N, C-alpha and C positions, 0 to 999 in steps of 0.2 A: 396504237393499241390498248382498250379498256382494259386497267387491273381490277383485279378481285378485291373484295371489302377488305382482306388481310393485308393488301399492299397499302390501303390509303392510310390505314390506322383507324383506333378508335377513341384515342385521347389526342390532346398535342402539346403536353407539359413535359420538359425535357427529364424529368426524375424519376419520370412513371417504369416499375419495373415489373410490371404486369408480360410483357415478353409480346405483348402485340400492338405495341404502341408505334407511333413515327413521329421522332423529335424531329424541332426542324434542324435545316441542315444549315452544316456549321458551328461548330461549337466554340463559343468564348471562352480557348485558352488562357488567352490573356488577363481577363477579370478572372478565371477561378484561381490562378497561379498569384496573382496580383490579391485577392482574399487570403491563399495561404500563406503569405509574406505580411497581408497585416497581422493575421493572427499570430505570425510566431514573436510579431515586433509587442503586440500585446503580451505576450509571455516572456520576454524580455524585462519590458518595465517593470512589470507584476511582480518579477523576481527581483530586479535591482532596487528597484522604490517598493519596500516591501511596507513601510508607514508612510511614504508620500502622500499627501493629497492629490497635488498637483500631477503626479504624477498617475495617481490611481484614477483620473477623471480621463487621463488623457488615453491611459490603457482602457477605460471603457469605452472611450470614443471610437479608438482601434480597432476594438471587439463588433460592436456594433456596427460598422463600418464593413468590416469584413464577415459578418454574417449577412449584412445586406449586398454584398456584389455575391455572394456565393450561391445562398437558398434562401432569397425573401420569399420566392416564390413556394418552395417546398414549407419553409415557416408558416405560410398564410392557409397554404393547403393542411397541414397537419390540424392547425387550428380549426380550420374549416370541419376536419374530419371527426375531431374531438368534441367539436359543438353538434355535429350528428348522429355523436356515440360509436362513429368507426373506429377504430383504435389501428389504424395500420400503421407504414414503414415512415410516414409523414408524421403521423401525429404522436409516435414514437421517437422523429426528432424534436418535434417542437415540444413536448417534454423536456425531451434533455436539454436541449439550448435554455428554455425558460428557469428551468430548475437552477441549469449552472449561473445563470444572469443572478437568479435572486439570492444565491446564498455566496456573493458576492466570485463568484469563479467565471468572470466572464473571458478570459482568455482561453480557460478548457471550451466555452462554447461554439469560441469564434473556430476552434480547431477542431472540432468536432462538426463543423457545419462546413469547411473547406476540404476538409479530406472525403466526407460524404460526396461532396458536389464533384469532385474531383475522377473519384471512382465512379459514378453513376455516367457521367460524361463520357468514360474510357468507354462504357458496356452500352449507351446509348448510341456510339457511333454505327453499330452492326446492325440498326434497324434498316440503314436506307441501303443494304446489301443489297436485297433483293432486286429493287430499280435498277440498282446500275447491273447485275447479271442480265437482267431481261434487254437494257439498252444495248449491250455490249454483243447480246444475241443478234439485235434486229440490225446493229449497225454488221453482219456479215452476209445479211441475206440481200441479194441486188435487186434493186429498184424495176429492172426494165430486162428485156430480155429482145434476141432478135428472131421473129419469129417470122414462117413463110407465108405471106397472103395466098389466099384464094386466086389472084393475079400472079401468083408465081416470081412475085419479089419477096425479099427479103425486107422489115420493116421493125423499126425498134418500138415495142409494145410493154406495156407495163406488166408483171408479172402477176399483178391480179388479174390481168383481160386474158393470160392467156389460158385456153379451154385442153381440157385433156384429150391427146391422140395428136395434138399441134407440133405441128414440127420447126424444133429452135436449132438455132446454130450458134456452137460456144468457140471464140479465138484465145487461142493461145493466151495465157496465163491471165482469163478471164474465170470468175468464180460461177460454177452453175448454177443457175436461178430455180430451177425445178429438179423433183425428180423423173427420170427418164429412162430408156433405151437406146443403148447407142445405134442409129440405121445407118450410118457413113462415117469411114476415118478410123483410125488407128491411132493410139495415142496411150500416154500417161497420165494420171490422175491422181492428184497429190489427197487422198480419203482420210487424213487424218484427223482435220475437224469433225467428222463424224465418228469414224470407226476405230479411230485412235491408231491406224497401222502405220508402223515404223516406216515401211517401204511404199513408195509411189505402186499404184495398181493398174497394168497393163490395161487397156480398152480396146473393143474392136466389135464390129456391130454384135449386137443380142446381149451385150454386156449393159450392167444396171449401171446409172450415173445416180447421185444424189444431190440434193440441193445442198449448196455451202462448202462443197468443197472445188479444187481447183483443177483447171485443165494447165497441164503444164507444155507441152510442146506442141500440138498441130490440134489444128481445126477439127472438132467433132458436129455432127450431126447427130440429134436426139429427139425420140417420140416420146411425149409428153404423158408419165401415169399418173401424175396428182395434182390437183390446183396447189396452190400458192397457200391455204389455208391447210391445208393435210399433206404436205413437202413433211420430209423427217425431218427440217430444219424446225419448220414451225412446231412439230411434235415433240422437239426437245426443249424449246420457248414454254409448250404447253405444260410440259414436265417439271420445269423449274418453277414454272406461278404455281403448281398444284404443289409439288413437294415444298415450296418455301408458307404458303399458306397451312397447310394442315401439321405443321410442327408446333407440338404441345407448347407453352411457357411452361418456365421453369418456377417453381414455387420457392420461394428463398426462406429459409429454417426464421431468419430472426422475422419475418415478415407473419408467419403463422405462430411464434410463440407470444409477439409483441401483445397479439390478441385476448392472449391469456393473461401475462405478466402485468401488463400496464393495471389493467382495471381490479387484478389481485391485489395489487399494490396499494392501488389507490380504497380499493376497502378495508385493507387491512389498517392501513394509516387513520380512515375515519373510524373504524372501528375500536383500534387504541384512543384516538381523542375524544370517543364520547361515551364508550362505555367502562373503559379503564375505571374512570373516580367511582364506578358502583361496586365494582367486583374487586379493590385494592383499595389500600390505602392513600390514593396517588390524590394531589388537588386537581383542579380543573388546569392550571397551569400546569404543572406537571405532566398532563396527558397531552394537554396541545401541544410542549415540547418536546415529549417524546415522541410525537405523531411528527412533529416535521424533522424531527432527527432521523427516523425512519424513513423519511418520503426523501432526504437526503442522502442516506444511503442508497437506498434503492434507485437513486437516477441514473436512466440505462444510459447513460454517457459510453461506457467501457462496453456493453453489451452493443449497442451502436457503431461503435468505430471499431469493434473487434474484425467484424465481416469485410468491411471495405480495405481497411490498411493490406488486412492478410492475402484478399484476393489479389489488389494491385500490387502488392509487391511479387506474387507470384507471377501474375503478369508480366511484371517486368522483367524477371529472372529468365522468364521464358524466352522475352525478346533478346535477351543478351544471348542467348543460346541460338539465335535464328528461327524460335518457333514465335509466330503471333498469332495470338489465341483472342477471338473477337469478344470476348467478354466474360466475367466471371462464370456464367453458368455454362461454358464449357470446360471452363478451368475445373469447375468444381465436377462434373459427370466425367469427365475423362477418366478416372479412377475406375469407374464402373465398365469400362468398356470389356467386352466378351469374347468379340468377334470383327475381325478387320479387314474388308475386302480390298484388294490391292490390282489397280490398274497395271499392264504389262509395261507399255512404251513409256519411257519417262517417268517412271516412277519406280520400276524393279530394275529396266534397260536404261541405256543412257538415251536411249531416243536418237541415236545417230549410227549406221551402217558402220561398220567395221569387215574387212577382208579378215577373215580367220581360217584359210587355208588354199594352199595355191598347188594342185595336184598336176604336174606333167605329164602326159599319157605318149608320147613319143622320144621313146630314149634317146634318137637318133640326133634330135634336134637339139637337144641339149637346154637345160633349165633355165641356165641363164639366157638364153638367145628366146626362149618362151616365153618367159616374163616380160621380154623388153616390148615385144611385137603385143601382149596383151595391156601392158602398161601405157604404149605409146596411142593404142586404139582410145583407152578409157582414157588418155588427157584430153582427148580431143572432146568428149562429151561433157553433157553438165546434168546428165542421171547420176542419181544420188548413187546407185551401184557402182558407176564404172568412177566415180569420186574416191568412191571408198575403193575399190581397186587401183585407181591409180596411188592413192595415198598409199596402199597397204605394200606397195610393190616397189623395190629399190633400184632395180635394173634403171639402166641409162634409157630414157627414149630414143626411138627413131624417127624420121621425115615420115609423113604420111602423105601420099598423095590420093587424090580422089576420095577426099573422105567421106562417108556419107552416112548420116542417122538413120536408123529402120524404127519410125515409132511401133511400140508396142513390141518387136524386134529384139534391138541392139543394134550396133554401131559397123559398118565395113570401111576398108578402104586399102591401099597397095603399099607395102612398104618393101622396099627392095626390088620392085617388079615382080612381086608375089602377093596374090588377092588373100585376107585375111575376115575373119568377121569374127565379133566380141558380142556373141548374140544367147538368147534364152531357149529354154528346152523346147516352146512351140517351132522356133527357127531349124535347128536341128531334125526335129521332126519331120518337120515339112521338106526337107531336102535331102532326105532318105540318109541321114548320118547317124541314125540311132542304133543303139543297138543294145542287146542283153546286158551286157558287162556294161554299158554305158547308163543303162536306168538302174543297177545295180550303184553303183557310184552316186547317182541322184538322189535315190531311195533313202541312202545312208544319211547324206547331207540334208535333206528335207526332214527325215525322222530326228536331225538334231536340230531343227527350227531354222538351217539355213537358205537363204535363198542361192542356187545356182547359176552360173553365167559359163559360158564353153569359149574357150580359143577354138576357132577351126581355119581350115583353108578350105581349098574347091571339094577336097577331098574326102577330108575324115576330121576327126577332131582332135585338135592336139594338146589341150589342156582343161582343167576344171578351176572356177575359181570358185570359192565360197564365201558368203556374204553373210552376216549375221548380225543383229543389235545386241550388243554384249550387257549381260547384269551388270548393275555398280557393283564394285568390289565392295564395299559396305552392307551389300544387302542381306547376304547370308546372314551375317551378323546381326542386320536390324531384326530379321524374323527368327533367328536363335531366340533374341531377348524378349521378343514378343511372345513367342512360346514360354520362357520361362516366367513372362508374368501372368501367364494362365488363359492366353487371348489365341483363339484361333483363325487360322490366315487362310486365303484363298484366293484368286485370282480371276478378274473377270475382266476379257480382253478382246476386242474386235479381232487382231490376227489372228491369222490360221493356228489349228487344234495343235499342229508337229511344233512350229514356233512356241505355243504358249507350255506347252510341257516339256521343252528344253529346256526355260528359263523357271520354270519353276521348280523343276529336277535342281538345279544348279542353287537356287534362290533354298531352298528346304521346304517351297510351299505345298501342301498336300492336294489341297482340291484344286483344279483348274475346267474352268468356263470359257472357251473361245468362240472366237465367230457372233460375238453379239453386238447388237445394236444398242443406242441408247437405253429403248424403251425396255430391251433384255436386261439390262443392268439395274433396272430401276424393279422390274418383279422380281430378280435377283436379290438385292436390297432389303424388299419385303422380306421375302424367304427365310433368307437368314436371323432376321429379327423375331421370327416365329420363332426360327428352331435356339438361336444364344441369348436372345435379350438384347442388350444395347449394342447396339452394332455401328462400326464407324467403316468409311469408305475413302480411300488415299487414291486419288488423281491429278492430272494433271492438262486435260484435254477437255476439248469443249463438249467432245460427248462424254466426258465424266460429268459436268454439270447437273445435270436431274439427280445422277445417283449421290452426288456430293451434299446436295438440298437435300436429297430425301433422308439420308442415312442421319441417323441421331446425333453423330457430329462427323464432317466431312474436312479432312484433312488434303489441303491442294500444294503441290510440290510448286513453289514460287519462284526458283531462280528461272525456267524458260516454259513454266506454264502458262496458258491461254490466261487472260485477263476474265473473261467468264468462269473459266475453276475456281479462282481465284476469290472470285466477287461471290460464288456460290457456298463456297466451303466456310465452314468454321475457326478453322486453323489453317494458317501458311507457314508451310514451310521452305525460309527463302533460299538455304543454301542445297536444296533438294536432296541432303543426303536422308535416306532412308532410315537410319538410325536415330532419326530425331522423333518418330512416333512412338518407339518405346519411353525417351526420356519424356516425354509430352505426359505419358500413363504416369512414369513415377513423379512429375511434378504435381500431376492432380493429385496422386496421393498423399505427397509429403503437402502440401498446401491443406491438403483438407485435416491432414493431421492437428497441424497449427492452427487452424480454424476453430476445430474442436476444442486442442486446448484451450486456446482464448476463450473460448463460451465457456466453455468448464470453469477457469480461473473467474470470469465475470461474476458468471453466477456463484461459485460456491466459496469465495472471497463476500459477495454481498451477504449471502445467506446469512455468514459466522455472525457479520455484524448486525446482521437484523436480529438474529437472536440476542446478542449482544444488546441491543435496545429495547427490545421486550423486556428482556428477560433479567438483564444486567443494567451497567451503569454507565452508557453508552452516551457519548458527549457530542456535543455539534463537531469540535476538532475532530473526532474522531470519524464523525461521518464523511468528514470534508478528504480526510485521510483517505477512509476507505474510498470513497469517489476517486480522487485524483490519483490515487496510488495505484489503483486498478486499472485506469486507464492509461497510465504511462506502462502500465507490466504489460497489457495487452498489446500496446503498440510495440515496444522492442522485440517483444517475443513475432510479432507478424514482419516485422523489418529483418528476422532471422534468414528469409527466404532469399534476400537481396544479399546476402555474402556470399562469398564463394563456395565451393561444396566441400560440406564437412564430409569425413569417413561416416559410411555408412548410411549415408543421405538418400541414397538413391538415383540423385539425380547429378550423373557423375562429372568430374572436372574435363574443361574445355579440351576437347583431343583437335579441335577442327585446325 
């Protein structure tokens, strides 16, 4: 598949922060951490042998090697940018490193470059996520289909060559290759890759089938309704491509500020050197010295280092909590989330059906005996609903003779010489055992979002088994915390409306949209963004991938989530705990608070010393102190994010 220009990338350098670059695969972590080690060694030599000539030379060599390992390309590009009059982040780095070397602070130059390169490498890894998401989606698509030829024989052909209205046969366990309608056979289909439904859907003639879903138990024949290029799976792939391509790059504050700060400082220093002797009693030598002191004070090392140190600390703090954030841009913007859409299955719920109710209807048979009959039949079936019933009942099983699975209906067998069935509502209706009282039972459970299975003999229904996908124990707390942060929530799901409303009511979610296909979720995200502003999406299935990619920030549930969802998302919650969503927002707010503290400290301290340099009696020693002291201050302040959580920090202590 040819990928759009946005996937190809417009640049090739590793440290571009434009948001559209495609850096080379394979980040040289060993080289970057070696550079950090050399920078630390240079700092150690400079501290231990302040007056040693040989040690100074050794420290200079180590620092130069560290700069070469970590970011010589950044330095070269920065010099080139300055030569062309473009004062971007690379130009700022070049000025910082050059200034530090010129005043003999080469250990600081090495540390600045090493930390900057590591921070940029972490963010650069996110640039390949779009390709990976597309690759995993393509891996889902069957390459061939068993089609009925004009001669009446079944032939396996490439899916691209299957025409609309052709007849295709799908065996048990096979992926459905194209969209279509069942023409022959009954069975169950796992539709979770497309719709996100937790329970398999029963299929019979006339029901729709989606490409990429999985036929479970019985052979099916279908009439193809769309070509391979226009199937549901193909539309998901296209939606992910489009959503990734239209994501706007995040412009960093330091980039924008550097365009003003650096030329302003150079202009001020030049004005002091050339104009001061004409308007004061300074000599030319004094004016030049003042200008040099001013440049040293204004060296933007602390400003440059304040952002990457803080962001990397925030990313690491999130990772310790099982929140993997794919770059500083998402860490910084999560604080502005106003709305979050939540998928149901696997995000709000556990994604695994469990027995929630067993109601005997025949008092004479006894609850224990009926539970034993139901469990005995359920234990012989591999249907997810049957497994939930078997696991949920504790009665001892009995021997089942003449067991037979009825695709799309249930299972039957002989227990103690008596015939019993464990069947769905459709089978009960077909055999004339449905009654108004039974319909009321069914309606009550379906309104609560449960799937109902009936235990019956040849004459009447004996018991009701209600199965549901239970919400996660921490979901209600997570939604309450999101609301306390001012975030509005809604549920987007491919499941039925009754199940969605029941889960939303338990979780405390107000707005519900059900029976959605991937393209429906995509449209909903666009609508919510227009209504609320910065919008997030949380999901775990392949069907969620387009919405995760289109949202301003996508959260993927990673413990049991689909690979495509995790690649398309910007944040991966590794333990599937929904409480990590509000934690990520609080971490973002705390990180941004520290970030602005650092920027304020860097600029405030330098401004004070700049005024002292111009109007007072600042010395070169004071300039070096201002530069180094500010750099150390912002580093230690940024590293506070890595400490455990302080009271009132807004990022709670680990309770996992």
